[in-house]
N, C-alpha and C positions, 0 to 999 in steps of 0.2 A: 504494500500500500504506500503510495507516494505521500510525502509530507507536503503541506501547502508551499513551503519555501522551495521545494524541488520543482513543483509545477510552475511556480512563479519564475524561477530561474530559466526554465524551458521557454515559457512564453516571452520573457524578456529577450532571450536570444533571437527568437523568431521576429519579434518587434524591431530589433536592430537590423533586420534584413539578412541575418545569417541563417537562411533556411537550410542550406546544405550542411553547414556546421552543426545545426541543431539536430539533424538526423544522425550525424556521426557521433554526437555527444550524448544524445538522450534516447536512442533506439537500440534495442537488443540486436545482436548480429543476425538473428533469424526473424526479425520483425517483419510484419506485413502491413501493407496499405491497400485500401480498397475504395474505389470511387463509386458512390451510390451502390448499385447492385452489380457492379462489374466484377471481373475476376481479380482476386487479390494478387498483388505483386509482393514477392517474398525475398528477403535478404537485404540487409542494411546497405551493402555496396550498390545493389541494383536500385534501391530507393534513392540514394544520394545521386547516382548518375541520372536517373529520371528527373529529379528535382533540378539538377544543374542544366539539363537540356531544356526544360520548361522555362527556367529563368533566362536562359540565353536568347530566347525568342523575343524578349522585351527589353526596352531601354532600362526599365526599372519596375519593381513591384513594391507598392506601398501597402503596409500591413497594419491593420487596426484590430485591437481586442475590443469587442462590442459589449462584453459583460465579463465579470469575474468567472474564472473556470469553476465548474461544479465538480466536487470531489466526493465520491461515495465508495469507500473501500478502494478496490483496484480500478474502479471506473472513473474516468475524467471526461467531462464534456466541455468543449471550448467553442465559443461563438466568435468567428473571425469575419473581417471584411478585407478582401484583397482588391487593390486597384492595380490593374495591369496597364502600364503605360508603354504602348508600342513604339518602335523606332519611327513609325509614321502613322498618322491617324489619331483619332480620339481615344482616350483611355476608357477602359471598361471595368466596372466593379462587380464583384460577386460576393455574396455572403454565404457562409457555410457553417455547419456544425461538425466539429471533429469529435468523434466518439472513440475514446481510447481505452484500451485495457493495459494497465501497467503491471509489470512483474518486478516488484521491488522498486528501485529508483529509475527504471527505464521503461520505455513503451514497448509492448510486445505486439499489439494489434491496434490498427487505427482504421476507422471507416469514416469517409467524408460524405455528408449529406448536404446536397445543394440542388438547386434547379439549374440544369445546364443551359436553359434558355437565357440566363443572365449574360452569357458570353456571346450570344448570337448577334 
């Protein structure tokens, strides 16, 4: 079960824009991520590579924490807003809830819930 200070340290790193580093620091080696009802991606290295490729498509990504994370045992829910600023064209924002299962002080599983039409 993660302590509040651990979850706060994780969210602070993401808010600083260190998305890839946060995966490296806060996810188990065998962690998985899943988009809505999609197939999970498994393995920290794969997750870091996918995050880096996503970020490289944009000039920058602005991250906001929309509410304090909810912690209940090993389950953490975080409400985020990400604004993707492309190299050309207008920015697009999306809100999501990250539903995480922690094993000790690291994330073991994460599922993102969002409306994909936000990025259309």
